[in-house]
N, C-alpha and C positions, 0 to 999 in steps of 0.2 A: 438701073445704073449699077446700083450696087454689085446686085447678082454677077454682070458680066466682068465687071472687076474684081471679086471674088474666083470665079471660074477662070480666067487667065490663065495661073497658071498650071491645071490640070493638063493640058498638050503635052509641057514639059515632064512634068510628073508621070503622065503615063510613058514617055518615052524613057523617062531615066528606069522603069519598075521593067520595060520590056528589055533594056539594056542590061541591065542586072541578070535577068531570067537569061538570057542568053548567054551571058558570062559565065552562069554557075552551069550552064548545058555544056558548055565548052570544057569547063574546067571539070566536070566528072568523065566527059571522053578522054579528055589525056590522061587522069588520072586513072582509070580504068587496066587493071592488071598491072598497076608497077608497085602497088604494095600488097602484099599478101601475109594471113597467118602464118607464124611459123609452126602451126602445127598441124599444117594443112600439107598432103603431099608436094615435096620440093618438085617430083618431076612433074605431075600434072600443072602445078604451078609455072613450070618451066616452056611445057606445052603452052598451057595457054598466053603467057606473056609473049611467045615467039608467033603464035597466031595474030593478038592484035597489036604488036609493035613491029611485025615484019622482021625480025633479028632473031639471031638462034642465042645469043647471051641472055640467059636471065640476071634481074638484079639480085644482088646481094641480098637477105634477108636483114628487116632491119632489129638493132640492139634495143632491147629496153635497158637505157641509161638514163631514166627521168630521173626524177627527185624520188617519187616514190619508192622506185626499184634499190636506191642507194640508201635508205631507210632501214634495210636489213644489214647493212653492210655494219657491223658489231666497231669498225673505226669511226665512221662518218656518223653514226649513234654519239659516240663518246665525243666528238668533235660538237655535235649540235647541243650537246649537253654540257659541254664547258662554255660554249659561246652563250647559251641563255644563261649560264653564270656569270659570265663576265657582265656582259648587259645588264643585267641586274644590280649588278656592284658598280656600274658608271653610270647608269641613266641615270640618275638624281641629280648628281654634279654636272653632269652635260646639261641637263635640263634647266638648273637653277644658273648654270653660267650665261647659255643663250636667252634665258630671261632678264640677267643682269644687261647685260649686250645691247640685247633687242628689244625691247621693251620702254617703255617711257616711265621705269621706275626712277630710275637716273640720269640726271642732266649730264651735258657733258662736264668733264671735271669735278664730279661731285666725288666725294667720300662715299663708301661703303658703308651699310646698317653694321652694328658689329656682329649680329649672326652670320651675315653672308660672306663678312671678311672674313670669320673664324673658320668657315664652311671652306672660304676659297683658300685659306691658310693652311689647314691641315690637310686638304683632299688634291691639293693642285700645286699651288706653289713648291711645297715642300719636295714634291719630285719633279721638279721643274732640273733638267739636266746640268742647268748653271746656275742651280740654285742662290750657290754664296756670290754671285757674282751680282747676282739681282739685288741680293739685301745687302751685300757691301757693308758697312758700317752701323746696320742697324735700320729696321723695319718702323715707320711711322704709322706707314695708314695703306690700304689700297683703295684706287681711284678707277674710274670710269673715263675714257676722253677717247679723242680722233688720235688716230695715229698721225703721227708727223708728216710720215711720205705719202700715205695711202688717205688721203682727207676723208673719204666717204666710209672708211672703214670704224669700226670701235675695237676701240680692246682694253686689257687690265694694264695697270699701271701699278707698281711697284713702290710708293715714296718713300725714301728714306730719311734716315734721322739728319741728313747734313744739308736736305732740301732736293735733291737731285730725285728725278723721277724717272722711272726705265720700264718698257714695254714689257710685258711677258705673252709668250704663247698657252694659252690652255689646252691645247690640242699636244703641244710636245711635253706638257706635263701630266696630261691623260696617257701620252703613249708610253713615257717612261714609269709609270704606276702598274699599267697593264705589263709592262716587262719583267717590273720587279716581283709583282705578285703572281703574273701566270706565264713563267719564263717558256714552256713547253709551247703554247698556245700562241704567245704573242704576236710572233712575227703573220701567221694565218688571220688571226684578228684585224689585226691592224692594217692589213693588207685590203682584207673585205670592207670594213666599218669606216677607214679615214682616207681622205681624199687624196692627199699627198704624206709620204714616208720622209 
């Protein structure tokens, strides 16, 4: 009885394998002659293509525009090196901020530890485009809490000495930091690595 229960899916498995094999054979036939090596004789490739396809127009050769061919380009190599440098520079503070916001290290409304607060102040808040508005009359401390409009989102808040607390975006801070430190590569890096600009 148990054997019949275990063997029940075999016909559907056999059908799936047969269907897959048929699809692969059809795919091989439809792709035959459409791609050819650029080192091959173009006249022979045109003749092979026209015989197999029934048309007299041959396809254009496929250019090698992949990632590995671009590595030979000095400008692209320069960009990749600079991108790696920027990532190495900003990754520690990104990891720290994500850990602060998304782990259970801090509860809602809890003040950051002195080490985390110093890192956030020096590497994030100092570069915010509206830092003066965020700090206002003076900064008392930084805390983590839920955003007032978006209840499921946690963010960092600057708590002023007058008791007012205002949220700030760590991504805006990072964008401003990158634009200040790496002005020639900032736009390309931000476009590639940040969701919104």
